[in-house]
N, C-alpha and C positions, 0 to 999 in steps of 0.2 A: 791680797788676802784680807778677810774681814778682821776688824778689831774686836767686835763684840756681837754675839749672836743670842737672840732670845729663843728659848726652848718652849714651844707651845704644847707641852705635854707634862706628864707626871711620872713618878715612880721609876721603875726599872729602865724604861727607854730614855727617860730624861737623864738619868745618871750615865747611861751608855753614851749619849751625845755629849754630855759634859766631859767625859773622859777623852773622847775623840778631839774635842776642842782644846783641851789642855795639851795634848800631844802636838797640836798645830799652833800653839801659842795664842789661842783666841780666848778672850774673856766671855763669860756666859751670864745670862740672866734667866733665872728659874722662876716661872710663874707658879702660883699655887692657890688652891681653894682653902677656905677656913678648915675644911675637913683634913687637909694635908699639911696643916701648919707645923706639925711635928715630924714630918717625913724626913728621915736621915739624909736623903739625897740633897736637900736644900743647902746643907752646910758645905757641899762641894762646889756650889756655884759661886761666881764672883759677886753676884747680887741676887736678891729675890724680891718678888713683887706679888702681893695678894691681889687676885683678880675677881674674887666673889665668893659666895657661899658654896656649900658642898655639892649640890646638884650640878651635874656637868652642864646643863642648859644655862646655868647662871654663872659659870666659870670657864671651864675648858672649851666650851662651845660658844662663848661670848666673844665674837669677832672684834667688836669695838673695844672691849676692855683689853684684849691681847694686843691689838694694834697700838692702842694708847700707851700701854706699858712699854712697848718696843720704842715708840717715839720718845717717851719721857726718859728712857735710859740710854738714848742715843745708840741704839743698835743699828747695824747695817743689814741684818738678815734675820730670818725666822726659820727654825727647823721644826716641822710639825710632828716628827716621830712617826708613829703609826696609830690608827684609830682617830677619834675626835675629828679634826679638820684636815687630816693628812691627804684626803682625796676630795676635798671641797674646792671646786674650780672657782667659786665666788671668793673664797678666802685667798686663794692664790692671786686672783685678779686685784683684790683689795690691797694686798701687800704691794703689788706692782704700782697701784695708784699712789701709795704712800712712799714710793721710792725705796721700798724694802725688798730685798731679794728673798723670794720664797725658795727654800732649799728642797727642790723637787722639780717635777716637770712643769711645763707651762699650763696655764688654765685651760687652753685649748686641748692639750694632750690629755689632761685629766678628764675633760668633758668627753673627748673622743673615745678614750680607752676605759674610763671609769664607768661609763654607761655600758652595761654588759652586752646588750643586744647590738648596739652600735659597734662595740669593740669586736664582736664576732664578724660583722660585715667587713670591718677594716682589716682584721687578721686574714680573712679569706682573700681579700683583694691584694694583700701583701704576700700571699703564697703559702700561708699556713693551713694545714688540714683542719676542718671544723666539724663539729657534731651536726648531723642533719637536724634541722629544726626551722623555726620561723625566721623569715627575713625581716628582722626588726621586731617591734613590739606587737603584741596581740591587740586587735581592735576591741574585742569583747569575748564573752564566753562562747558564743556561736562560732567565732573565728577559731577559738581554741579547740572546740569539738571537731570542727571540720579538719583542721590540721592534724589532730591526733589520729583521725581516721586514716589519713594519708601516710603518716609515719608508722602506724600500728603501735598498740600499747606493748609495754609500758612507756610512759612519757614523763618528763620532768618539767613542772612549772617553776620558773625562777624569776625573782625580782630583778629588774634591770639595773637597779642601784644597790649600793651597799654590799654587805657580806655577812660573815659570821653565822651562816646557816639560816638567816631570817628571810622569809618570803619564798621559801623553797618547799615544794610538795611533790613527791612521786605519785603518779596516778596510774592505776592499772585497768581502768574502764571508764565509761562515760559518767557513771554515777559518782565515782570518786572525783572526777574532774569538775563536775557540777558543784560538788560539796567544797572542794579545796580551792577553787578559783577565787570566790569572794574572801575566803580566809587569808589566802596569800596576799591578795590586794590590800586588805586591811592591815595585815602585819607589816607589809612593806611600807605602806603609807605612814604608819606610826613610827617605824624605825628610821626611815630615810627621807620622809616627806615626799615620796614618789611611789605611787601604787602601780606603776606600769610593770607588766609581766611579759615574758616571752616563753616559748616552748621548745624543748629539745627531746630527741629520742633518748630514753633512759638506758644507759649502758650498765648492765648488771655485772657484778663482780669486777668492777674497774679498779684501777690504781690511780692515785692522785700524784702526779709528777710535775714539778715546776722548774723552770730555768731562770736563774738569776742573771740579769743583764745590767750593763753600765753603758751610758752613751754621753758623749760630750758635745759641745757646740761646734765642733770641727768635723762632724760626720764620722767620728770614730765610734764604733759600737762593738762591744765584746760580750761574751757569755762566760759565766764562772761555773759552768756545769749545772747539774740538776740536784734537786732535793726530792726525796720520797716523803709524802705527807699523808699516807693512806690510813694510818692509825687515827681514827676520828670517832667522836661521839656526837651525834646530831649535827654533823657537818662542821664540828669544831675540832681542830687538830690537837692531838695530845702528845704525839711523838713524831719527830722528823729525823731524817738521816740523809747523809750524802757520802758517797754516791748511792743511787738507788740499786737495790739487789736485782731489779728487773732490767737494768740497762747494761750495755757493754760499751767499750771504748769507741767502736765504730758507729753505733747508734747515737752515742753522746756527741761525737764530732759532727755527724751529719745533721742532727736536729739542732744542735747548738749553732752551727753555721746558718741554718735556715732562720732561726730566731734572731740572730744578730743582723742578718740581711733584712728581715722584716722590720726591725727597729729602725734601721737606716732609712728604709723606704717611708716609714711613717714620719720620720723626723723627730723621734722621741729624744728627750733630754733627761739626764740624771739616772737614778737607779729605778729598777722596776722588776717585776716578776711575771713571766708568761706561764700560765697554768694549763696543764694538759690532763686529759683523762686517757688512760691506757686500757684498751679492751683486752679480752682474753687471748687475742692473736698478737698482742704487743704492738698494735697500731696506736699512734698518739693522735689525739684530737684536741684542738684548742678549746679551752673552756672560757677563760677570762684573763684579764691582766690586772694586777695590782700595781697602781701607779704610786708606789711609796716603798719605804723600808718595810721588810717583813719581820714579824716576830722571830721567825726561825733563821734569820740571817747568820747567826753565829756558826751554824754547822758548815756553811760555805766558807766563812772566814777561817775555820779550823783546818779545812782540807786544802785551801788555796793560799793562805797567808795574806790575803787581801783585806784591808780594813775598809769595809763597804761604806761606813759612815764618814770616814775621812775622805773617801773618794767623792761622796755626795757633796760634801762641803767644798772641796776643791773644784769640782765641776761647776757648782753654783757660782764660784768666784771667777769663772771663765778660764780655768786652767784646762789643759788637755788631759786625757786619761794618763795615769801614771805608768800603764803597761799596755802592751799589744796582746792580741790573741795568742801569738806564738809564745809569749812570756808567761801565760797562765799555765800553771802546773798543778796537778792534783796529787796530794800525798795522804795516804792512809784513809781512814774512815772516821766519820763523826756522827754522833747521835745526840739529839736534844730531847729532854723531858721537860714539859711545862708543869711546874708544881703549882697547883691551885689550892686555895683555902676552901675546900669542899670535902664532903663526906661521901665517898663512893659507896659505902655500905648503907647509906640512907638516901638513895636516889640522887646522889650528888647535891645534897642540900648545902647551901652556903654556910661557911663556918667563920663568921666574923668574930672578933674579939682581940684580946691582947696576946701577942706571942711572948710567952714567958721564957722560952729557951730557943736559941737559934745558933746551933753549932754546925757549920758546914764541914763536910769531910775534908781531911787533908790528904790530897792526892793519893788515893788508895791503890793505884796501879791496876793492871800492868801498863796502861796508857796514861794520859794526863787528862785533867778535868778543868773546866772553866765554869764559874758561877756568875751569872748576871742577876743581880738583885739590888733592891734599895732598902730592904728591911733589915731589922736587927732585933735583938731581945728587947722587950719593952714597947715594941711598935704595936699600935692598935690599928687593925685593918678597917678602913672606912667601909661603910655599907653602900656607898654610891657608885662604886666602880667595878671593873672587871676583877675576878677573884684570883688572878695569877699573882703570886708573890715572888716567884723567882723562876729562872731557867737554869738547868744544869746540863752542861755539854761535855760529853766524853769523847776523847780522840784516841784511836789505837792504830797500830800498823796495819791491821786488817779489821774486818767487821766483827769477827769473834772476839778480838782484843777489845774493841770499843764496847761491845755488849757486856763483857766481863767487868770492864772498868766502870761502866755506868751502874751495874748491879752492885758492885762493891761500894761505890759512892753513895747510892741511895740507902744501902743498909746501915751506913755509918752517919747519915745525915740526921741530926737530932733537932726536931722541931716540936715544941710543946706549947700547950695553951689553946691550940686549935686542931682541927682535923685537916689532913692534906691528902692529896692524891698519890702520895708515894707508894702506899701498898698496892694500888692498882698498877702503877708503872712496873713494880717488881714482878707482878703477876704476868704482865704483858711480855716483859723481857724473858721470862721463863717459859712462855708458851711455845709449843713446837712450831706453829705457823710463823712466829716472829724469828725464832732462831734459824729457821730454814730460809727466811726471806721470801716466803711464799704466802703473801697476805694481800688483802684488798680493802677497800673502804668499808666493807661489811664484816670483816674478820673479828672486830672487837665484840660484836654481838654474841659470839660464842662464849666469851668470858662474862659478859654482863647479864646473861640470862639468869 
């Protein structure tokens, strides 16, 4: 096992990794920017190293500074968390060059599955159903128009790199495709340094369902069930739950086995997520793979009892998986709400500033809650990074119990000094479409109008 791990990230996910390392008896090095110098999570690490100014391009995306920090503090491995360089094949390769273990898949796997158009081809070859669309990247606008004619509108333009809803445009006719094609290219180039696009048939009223997988170096691969992530705003997830209300045990078992077998064929290593879009007939189509830890991993941990971050670390240390597929059991239901420092009443305007009061709910029942956060009263939210300040996860014996537990928790969660998305989450939980479990990726629009 590793003696010391550097965490190439910040905030909530950095603290999550620190806690997993503590359980495994591993020392940690937390890197930070000058904007994060007072972040409470730094006190929980064994050591801390400043790697640059506030802008992420000068700190958390500075490969050389992070690698030098790992070398100087005699770390054996680097955990990238999610975001920043978690899906950067060059960073993974550079870690390998410096004889540092990258806690995640190999550079080749990230390149293969992180490139969305290539991942689609790979998934298809591995036996997973895929959405009809381009075979690889589009050559140019003329190629896009030709293919859209074959697929028939509506279609979806998508950036082949990155995520977070950037470089994505639905198109309903040739004129929209002509307008949105250059926009999507520019947005993707700015966000990911890669303007390549591909095209898919747009599935209307779809559901976003993803399977969590784990795979070790001994060709063992398992799935930990699915998460429903259809409550989204501009392709950004707001609420996730496990299991999905749209799945049953038979479908979960069949698709889970297909996913695990596909991962074995690909030769994938460590944790990852296979994302699907479910159509109105409940057919699942592969969308993409996230070759990293997901923000929403806690809902899976709550229903399976598996510590996904600890498994990541053990796999990277060349250990076999701690459990077999037969040992994976699902208990109850879990829901996660991402709490952002934004004002939903003002078009989700960012709400930076000092958190004057931060009083989490004390298990309001009927189920149990978990809070993943790095903030506390007196914390000033930096303007350079994502607006998420915490995640609250509710678990219940069934879905109704989980919903009630979450609602009770949100109502008693006291955060002052900034605006948050808590009021919106309460509105979603009370909506008939959510209570009934009969929602899609477009359902939130009925509330936001």
